[in-house]
C-alpha positions as CSV (number, residue, x, y, z in Angstrom):
1,X,101.5,42.8,145.3
2,X,103.3,40.2,147.5
3,X,106.4,42.3,147.2
4,X,109.6,40.9,148.8
5,X,112.6,43.3,148.6
6,X,116.3,42.9,149.0
7,X,119.4,41.8,147.2
8,X,120.6,38.6,145.7
9,X,120.9,36.1,148.6
10,X,119.6,38.7,151.1
11,X,115.9,39.3,151.7
12,X,115.3,42.5,153.5
13,X,111.6,42.3,154.1
14,X,108.3,41.1,152.7
15,X,105.9,40.1,151.5
16,X,104.3,43.5,151.4
17,X,100.9,44.2,150.0
18,X,100.1,47.9,149.7
19,X,97.7,50.1,147.6
20,X,97.6,53.8,147.8
21,X,94.6,55.8,146.6
22,X,94.9,59.2,144.9
23,X,95.3,62.0,147.5
24,X,96.6,59.7,150.3
25,X,100.1,59.7,151.8
26,X,102.2,57.1,153.4
27,X,105.2,57.4,155.7
28,X,107.5,54.5,156.3
29,X,109.5,54.6,159.5
30,X,112.1,52.1,160.8
31,X,115.6,51.7,162.1
32,X,118.7,52.3,159.9
33,X,119.2,49.3,157.7
34,X,115.6,48.1,158.0
35,X,114.9,48.5,154.2
36,X,113.2,51.8,153.8
37,X,115.4,53.0,151.0
38,X,115.6,49.6,149.5
39,X,111.8,49.6,149.4
40,X,111.8,53.0,147.7
41,X,114.3,51.9,145.1
42,X,112.3,48.8,144.4
43,X,109.1,50.8,144.1
44,X,110.8,53.1,141.6
45,X,112.1,50.2,139.5
46,X,115.7,50.9,140.4
47,X,116.0,47.5,142.0
48,X,114.2,44.4,140.9
49,X,111.9,42.8,143.5
50,X,112.9,39.4,144.9
51,X,109.3,38.4,144.5
52,X,106.0,40.1,143.7
53,X,105.2,43.1,141.5
54,X,105.1,46.9,141.7
55,X,102.5,48.7,139.6
56,X,101.7,52.4,139.1
57,X,98.4,53.3,137.5
58,X,97.7,49.6,136.7
59,X,101.0,49.1,134.8
60,X,104.2,47.5,135.9
61,X,106.7,50.1,137.0
62,X,109.2,50.9,134.3
63,X,111.7,53.6,135.3
64,X,112.7,53.9,131.6
65,X,109.2,54.9,130.6
66,X,108.7,58.6,129.7
67,X,105.2,58.5,131.2
68,X,106.5,57.1,134.5
69,X,109.2,59.7,134.7
70,X,106.8,62.5,133.8
71,X,104.2,61.5,136.4
72,X,106.4,60.5,139.3
73,X,108.4,63.2,141.1
74,X,111.3,61.7,143.1
75,X,113.8,63.1,145.6
76,X,115.8,60.2,146.9
77,X,119.5,61.3,146.9
78,X,121.6,64.3,147.4
79,X,121.0,65.0,143.8
80,X,123.0,66.8,141.2
81,X,123.1,70.5,140.2
82,X,124.2,72.4,137.2
83,X,127.0,74.3,138.8
84,X,126.5,77.3,136.6
85,X,122.7,77.8,137.5
86,X,121.5,79.7,140.5
87,X,118.8,78.5,142.9
88,X,116.2,80.5,141.0
89,X,117.4,79.2,137.6
90,X,117.3,75.6,138.8
91,X,113.7,76.0,139.9
92,X,112.8,77.9,136.7
93,X,114.3,75.1,134.6
94,X,112.3,72.4,136.4
95,X,109.1,74.3,136.3
96,X,109.4,75.3,132.6
97,X,110.6,71.8,131.6
98,X,107.6,70.2,133.2
99,X,105.2,72.7,131.7
100,X,104.1,74.6,134.8
101,X,101.6,77.1,133.4
102,X,102.4,80.1,135.7
103,X,106.0,79.0,136.2
104,X,107.3,82.4,137.3
105,X,104.8,82.7,140.1
106,X,105.4,79.0,141.0
107,X,109.1,79.6,141.3
108,X,108.5,82.7,143.5
109,X,106.2,80.7,145.7
110,X,108.8,78.1,146.3
111,X,111.5,80.7,146.9
112,X,109.3,82.3,149.5
113,X,108.2,79.1,151.2
114,X,111.8,77.7,151.5
115,X,113.1,81.2,152.6
116,X,115.5,81.5,149.6
117,X,115.2,85.3,149.3
118,X,118.8,85.9,150.3
119,X,120.2,83.0,148.3
120,X,118.0,82.8,145.2
121,X,120.9,84.2,143.0
122,X,123.6,82.0,144.6
123,X,125.2,79.0,142.8
124,X,125.0,75.6,144.4
125,X,128.6,75.6,145.6
126,X,127.8,78.8,147.6
127,X,125.0,77.0,149.6
128,X,125.1,75.0,152.8
129,X,124.2,71.3,152.6
130,X,120.8,72.1,154.1
131,X,120.2,74.8,151.6
132,X,121.1,72.4,148.7
133,X,118.8,69.8,150.2
134,X,116.0,72.4,150.2
135,X,116.6,73.3,146.6
136,X,116.2,69.6,145.6
137,X,113.0,69.3,147.6
138,X,111.7,72.5,146.1
139,X,112.5,71.2,142.6
140,X,110.7,68.0,143.3
141,X,107.6,69.7,144.6
142,X,107.3,72.5,142.0
143,X,106.6,70.1,139.2
144,X,103.3,68.4,138.4
145,X,103.1,64.8,139.5
146,X,100.7,62.0,140.1
147,X,103.0,60.5,142.7
148,X,105.7,62.1,144.9
149,X,108.3,59.9,146.5
150,X,110.7,61.4,149.0
151,X,113.4,59.3,150.8
152,X,114.4,61.0,154.1
153,X,113.4,64.4,152.9
154,X,114.0,65.9,156.4
155,X,117.8,65.3,156.3
156,X,119.7,68.5,157.0
157,X,116.6,70.6,157.0
158,X,116.0,73.3,159.7
159,X,113.1,72.7,162.1
160,X,110.6,75.1,160.4
161,X,110.8,73.2,157.1
162,X,110.9,69.8,158.7
163,X,107.7,70.5,160.6
């Protein structure tokens, strides 16, 4: 509501009024430096708004809240990996950790969709940057969430996955 984003002494954009209903999507496009990632970080509570408020499910966004972290799936950076876990093990950990009922089948579905059949048993340092990006995207999408936020998810992805 009336959200203005930016940094101390530097307004990037606003005010923004936006409400998303369940089941809808929104894509934000703009030139480099126009504030897309700053908007995402503000929506997630990682940056304070200059003015206005951000709410999720009627409550102010609180990125320290277990409920918020449990219901919002986010993929906004290059992410981190457990260097000793394979691609499959990463996806299994996320699925099981988030209580996916049929986690084994869910992991296999992600491995198939992202074409990981030849690298499912590889460690992160054995993957290309595009493959690592796909693992992060798969891990974000495998878990249950009320809201999914992706910042430049198409980076380093092949054309089939991007489309």
